[in-house]
C-alpha positions in Angstrom: -26.9 -66.3 -6.5 -26.9 -67.3 -10.1 -25.4 -64.5 -11.5 -26.0 -65.2 -15.7 -29.7 -63.7 -14.7 -28.1 -60.0 -14.7 -26.6 -60.5 -18.4 -24.6 -57.7 -19.5 -25.8 -55.4 -16.7 -23.9 -56.2 -13.6 -20.9 -58.2 -13.3 -20.0 -60.2 -9.5 -17.3 -62.4 -8.9 -14.7 -64.0 -6.7 -10.9 -63.8 -6.1 -9.7 -66.0 -3.7 -5.3 -65.8 -2.9 -5.6 -69.5 -2.1 -4.1 -72.3 -4.3 -6.5 -74.2 -7.2 -7.5 -77.5 -5.0 -8.3 -75.3 -1.6 -10.3 -72.8 -3.6 -11.8 -75.5 -5.7 -12.7 -77.1 -2.6 -14.3 -73.9 -1.1 -16.4 -73.8 -3.4 -17.4 -77.3 -3.9 -18.4 -77.2 -0.4 -20.5 -73.5 -0.1 -21.7 -74.5 -3.5 -20.9 -71.3 -4.9 -21.9 -70.3 -8.7 -20.6 -67.1 -9.5 -17.1 -67.3 -11.0 -14.0 -67.4 -9.1 -10.3 -65.7 -10.4 -7.4 -67.4 -8.6 -5.1 -64.5 -7.9 -2.1 -66.1 -5.7 0.1 -63.3 -6.3 -2.7 -60.7 -4.8 -2.2 -58.4 -7.6 -5.9 -58.5 -8.4 -7.1 -58.6 -4.7 -4.3 -56.1 -3.2 -5.4 -53.9 -5.6 -8.8 -53.1 -4.0 -6.9 -52.5 -1.0 -8.5 -55.4 1.1 -5.7 -54.4 4.4 -6.9 -51.0 5.0 -10.7 -52.6 5.1 -9.7 -55.6 7.1 -11.0 -57.6 4.7 -7.9 -59.4 4.1 -8.5 -60.8 8.0 -10.9 -63.3 6.3 -10.8 -66.9 4.9 -13.4 -66.2 2.5 -12.9 -64.8 -1.3 -13.3 -61.5 -2.3 -16.6 -60.4 -3.9 -17.1 -58.0 -6.4 -19.7 -56.0 -7.8 -18.7 -54.0 -10.9 -21.5 -52.2 -12.2 -22.3 -51.5 -16.3 -20.1 -48.4 -16.4 -17.2 -50.4 -15.3 -17.5 -48.9 -11.6 -17.0 -51.3 -8.1 -19.9 -51.0 -6.5 -19.5 -54.0 -3.3 -16.2 -56.0 -1.9 -16.7 -58.0 1.2 -15.7 -61.0 2.3 -18.2 -62.8 4.1 -21.1 -65.8 3.5 -23.9 -62.8 3.6 -25.7 -63.4 0.7 -28.0 -60.7 1.2 -25.8 -58.5 1.2 -25.1 -59.4 -1.9 -28.0 -59.5 -3.4 -28.3 -55.9 -1.9 -25.3 -54.8 -3.9 -26.3 -56.6 -6.8 -29.7 -54.6 -6.8 -27.8 -51.4 -5.6 -25.8 -51.8 -9.3 -28.4 -52.5 -10.9 -30.9 -49.3 -10.0 -27.8 -47.4 -11.0 
């Protein structure tokens, strides 16, 4: 999903806790075009309470969707692009 199409209405990004080389390899393999923040110290990642929701146990970067008001609307650690599309559509509808 190309987030460039959403302009300033929605922000979508990934948060990876892996090192640069592993993250770059993963993103290249997946063909990801979404911006990815490297967070090896887990400061941002852990601020989303991923441990309590079970999202901390997957090998994929955390995907975040924030609406135009700056409210986090969706967090996910899967590669379910349909769910991401739905989350963006929901954020745009607000």
